C-alpha positions in Angstrom: 132.7 89.5 110.9 131.7 90.9 107.5 131.4 94.6 107.1 127.9 95.8 107.9 127.0 92.4 109.4 125.3 92.6 112.8 127.5 91.5 115.7 126.8 88.2 117.4 124.5 88.8 120.3 125.1 87.0 123.6 122.0 85.8 125.5 122.2 84.3 128.9 120.2 81.4 130.2 118.9 83.7 133.0 117.6 86.1 130.3 115.8 83.2 128.6 114.3 82.0 131.9 112.9 85.4 132.7 111.2 85.9 129.3 108.3 83.9 127.9 106.5 83.1 124.8 102.7 83.0 124.6 100.7 81.1 122.1 97.7 83.1 121.0 94.7 81.9 119.0 92.6 84.1 116.8 89.0 83.6 117.8 87.3 86.1 115.5 88.1 87.6 112.1 90.6 90.4 112.4 90.6 93.2 109.8 94.2 94.0 109.2 95.7 96.6 106.9 98.6 95.0 104.9 101.6 97.4 105.2 103.9 95.3 103.1 104.8 94.2 99.6 102.7 95.8 96.8 100.3 97.4 99.3 102.9 100.0 100.3 102.5 102.1 97.2 98.7 102.0 97.5 99.0 103.3 101.0 101.4 106.1 99.9 104.2 104.9 102.1 107.5 103.0 101.9 108.7 100.2 104.1 110.5 102.6 106.4 107.2 103.5 108.0 107.4 100.2 109.9 111.2 99.7 110.0 112.7 103.1 110.8 114.9 103.4 113.9 112.9 106.4 115.0 109.2 106.1 115.9 107.7 109.4 114.9 106.7 108.4 111.4 105.5 104.9 112.5 103.4 106.4 115.3 101.8 109.0 113.0 101.0 106.3 110.5 99.6 104.0 113.2 97.4 106.8 114.5 96.1 107.5 110.9 95.3 103.8 110.4 93.6 103.7 113.9 91.5 106.8 113.1 90.4 105.6 109.6 86.7 105.4 109.2 86.9 101.6 108.3 88.1 101.0 111.9 90.6 98.3 111.1 91.8 96.1 114.0 95.4 96.6 113.2 98.0 96.1 110.5 100.4 93.5 109.3 104.0 94.4 108.4 107.4 92.9 107.7 109.7 92.3 110.7 112.6 94.7 110.8 115.3 92.2 111.7 114.0 89.4 109.5 111.9 90.6 106.7 111.0 87.0 105.6 108.6 87.1 108.6 105.6 89.3 109.2 104.3 90.8 112.4 100.9 92.1 113.4 100.2 95.2 115.5 96.7 95.2 117.0 94.8 98.2 118.3 92.9 97.8 121.6 89.7 97.2 119.6 91.3 94.2 117.9 92.2 92.3 121.1 88.7 90.9 121.4 89.5 88.4 118.7 92.4 86.8 120.6 92.7 84.1 123.3 95.8 83.2 125.2 96.4 79.5 125.0 99.7 78.9 126.8 102.8 80.7 128.1 106.2 79.1 128.7 109.7 80.4 129.4 111.9 80.7 126.4 114.4 78.2 127.8 111.8 75.4 128.0 112.1 74.0 124.4 115.8 73.4 123.7 115.2 72.2 120.1 113.3 75.4 119.2 116.0 77.5 120.9 118.7 75.8 118.9 116.8 76.5 115.7 116.5 80.1 116.6 120.2 80.2 117.5 121.1 78.8 114.1 118.7 81.1 112.2 119.5 84.4 113.9 123.2 83.9 115.0 123.1 84.6 118.7 125.2 82.8 121.3 123.9 81.4 124.6 125.9 81.8 127.7 125.3 79.9 131.0 
């Protein structure tokens, strides 16, 4: 293992069977505040507002966005463990623009699971 490299995580098949993934469709336009890239400076924050190990700052920021007079539906930010991906946090008022399509256990699609294993470096135990 390289110094500073996260340790390999071990995930059991039972854990995968008890967790699911839901496909969600956006059915109405969502107004999201972009909390990433060049938008950070305009918001007066740094990326740690969404990636800090403590939640006090991110919760205060979320409350400020929620209370803003523009009433955004939520915000988009970089994922902490893979910043090549973005995530969306929706406030309750943003949920009306979503529809659940399908849910399946994480162990259902072996090909997808192997892609994830390769990308994020976890091991799968029986």
